[in-house]
N, C-alpha and C positions, 0 to 999 in steps of 0.2 A: 372694923376689918373682920372679914369672915375667918374663922378658924376651922378650916375643913381639913381633916387628915386626908392625905392623897400620896399616891405613888406616881412618879413622873419619869418618863424616859425621854431624854433629849440628846441632841448631838453634842459631842465634846466641846465644840467651839463656844457653847453657851455657858460653860462652867463659870467663867468670869462675870457673867451677868445674872447668876442665881443670887437672889437676895431674900429668899423666903426664910423667916425665922424658924429655927430649929423646933421640931416637935410637930410641925404641921404638914410637912411634906418631906418625902424621902426621895431622892434623885438617883438615878443610874444614868450612865453615859454611854452612848454608842458612837462608833467611828463616823466622822463626817460624811464618808461615802454613802452612808445609809440615811442621810437626812432627807427630809421631805417637806414640801410646802403645805402639807396636809396634817392636821392634828385631829386626834380622835379622843373625844371625852365620853366615858361611860359612867353613868349615874342612874341609880334606881333601875327602872326598866326602859331607859332611854339611852340612845347613842347619838352623839352629835359629831358630825364630820364637818370640819372647817378647813377650807382652802384659803390660805393667806396669800392672796394675790393683791394687785393694785386696789381692787374692790374685793374685799373678802366675801366669801360665799359659804353658807352653812346649810347643812341638811340635818334634821333631827328625825330619828326613827324611833317610834315608841312601840316596843315589842319586848316582852320578857325573854322570849327564846333568842332573839338576836342580841339583846343585851348580855345574856348569859354566855353566848358564843363569843363575843368580844371580850368579855372578862376572862374567859378560859384562855383565849389566845394571848392576851395581855399577860396573864400569870405565867404561861409557858415561856414567853419571851423574857419576862422579868427574871425568872429563875435561871435563865440561860446566860445572863449578863453577869459578869464577875464584879 
């Protein structure tokens, strides 16, 4: 099993499904009304946008500038959640 430290923002209704061992992921929860079928993963100089539909669809953008922009946005959102 990969032991990758990560920060994850998910809708409140997923609290009961979170089974990640402590120490590898920190979760914050947002109200269900802000839930989206799209996930955004930022890693290194890449951003993956995943649409969880009947047939999942993903786009990966390789750009240091775009990756940094998404990281900054995530950090702003992360720090605004109690």
